[in-house]
PANUVEX-537042 format. One record per residue (C-alpha): chain; residue number from 1; x, y, z. Coordinates in pm, whole numbers, plus 32768, in hexadecimal, padded with zeros to 4 digits. Layout:
// residues N
+-------+-------+------+------+------+
! torti ! selum !   c1 !   c2 !   c3 !
+-------+-------+------+------+------+
!     A !   NUM !    X !    Y !    Z !
...
+-------+-------+------+------+------+
END
This chain:
// residues 62
+-------+-------+------+------+------+
! torti ! selum !   c1 !   c2 !   c3 !
+-------+-------+------+------+------+
!     A !     1 ! 6917 ! 4648 ! 7FFD !
!     A !     2 ! 67F9 ! 4786 ! 8082 !
!     A !     3 ! 68C3 ! 483B ! 815D !
!     A !     4 ! 6842 ! 489A ! 82AC !
!     A !     5 ! 682E ! 49D0 ! 835A !
!     A !     6 ! 6817 ! 4A09 ! 84A4 !
!     A !     7 ! 67B1 ! 4B9F ! 84E2 !
!     A !     8 ! 67E5 ! 4C85 ! 8606 !
!     A !     9 ! 67D5 ! 4DBB ! 8673 !
!     A !    10 ! 667E ! 4DFB ! 856A !
!     A !    11 ! 65DC ! 4F66 ! 8542 !
!     A !    12 ! 6517 ! 4FB9 ! 8420 !
!     A !    13 ! 650F ! 5114 ! 8394 !
!     A !    14 ! 63DA ! 5144 ! 82B6 !
!     A !    15 ! 637F ! 501D ! 8206 !
!     A !    16 ! 64F1 ! 4FDE ! 8203 !
!     A !    17 ! 65A3 ! 4EC9 ! 8301 !
!     A !    18 ! 6706 ! 4EDB ! 8361 !
!     A !    19 ! 678D ! 4DD5 ! 8442 !
!     A !    20 ! 68DB ! 4D45 ! 848C !
!     A !    21 ! 6970 ! 4C12 ! 8436 !
!     A !    22 ! 6AB8 ! 4B1C ! 842B !
!     A !    23 ! 6B21 ! 4AC2 ! 82B1 !
!     A !    24 ! 6BC2 ! 494B ! 826D !
!     A !    25 ! 6CEA ! 49DA ! 82C4 !
!     A !    26 ! 6C98 ! 4A27 ! 8419 !
!     A !    27 ! 6C9C ! 4BF0 ! 83FE !
!     A !    28 ! 6B82 ! 4CE7 ! 8471 !
!     A !    29 ! 6AC1 ! 4D2D ! 8329 !
!     A !    30 ! 699C ! 4DDA ! 8330 !
!     A !    31 ! 689B ! 4E06 ! 8221 !
!     A !    32 ! 6774 ! 4EDB ! 81E4 !
!     A !    33 ! 65F7 ! 4E5A ! 8127 !
!     A !    34 ! 64DD ! 4F15 ! 80C3 !
!     A !    35 ! 63BE ! 4E1D ! 8126 !
!     A !    36 ! 62AB ! 4ECC ! 802F !
!     A !    37 ! 61F9 ! 4DED ! 7F50 !
!     A !    38 ! 62BA ! 4DDE ! 7DD9 !
!     A !    39 ! 63E4 ! 4EC3 ! 7E63 !
!     A !    40 ! 6503 ! 4DC4 ! 7E79 !
!     A !    41 ! 65DF ! 4E95 ! 7F2C !
!     A !    42 ! 66EC ! 4E02 ! 7FCA !
!     A !    43 ! 6895 ! 4E57 ! 800C !
!     A !    44 ! 6960 ! 4DF7 ! 811D !
!     A !    45 ! 6A7A ! 4EBE ! 81AB !
!     A !    46 ! 6BD2 ! 4EAE ! 822C !
!     A !    47 ! 6B32 ! 4FA2 ! 833B !
!     A !    48 ! 6A4F ! 501C ! 83FC !
!     A !    49 ! 6A05 ! 5198 ! 83A4 !
!     A !    50 ! 6A06 ! 513A ! 81F5 !
!     A !    51 ! 68D0 ! 5027 ! 822E !
!     A !    52 ! 67EE ! 5138 ! 8318 !
!     A !    53 ! 6844 ! 523C ! 823F !
!     A !    54 ! 67D8 ! 516A ! 8115 !
!     A !    55 ! 66C2 ! 512A ! 81B0 !
!     A !    56 ! 66BF ! 52BD ! 8228 !
!     A !    57 ! 6671 ! 52E4 ! 80C3 !
!     A !    58 ! 65C0 ! 51D6 ! 8007 !
!     A !    59 ! 64A9 ! 5230 ! 7F23 !
!     A !    60 ! 63F2 ! 514E ! 7EA4 !
!     A !    61 ! 637D ! 512F ! 7D96 !
!     A !    62 ! 6261 ! 501F ! 7DDC !
+-------+-------+------+------+------+
END
């Protein structure tokens, strides 16, 4: 079964987008995902600061 996430509080830092969503248990989760073609960088974090730090320090290899 596919999970449909509703993202909120989205920002863009370079090619990386950071957003907040609720996981399946109702907890806030934060994701950082690179939108560059062929990059594939995407991670989930429990706090927003970690997701924004990952977005700022990400270097695309694509």
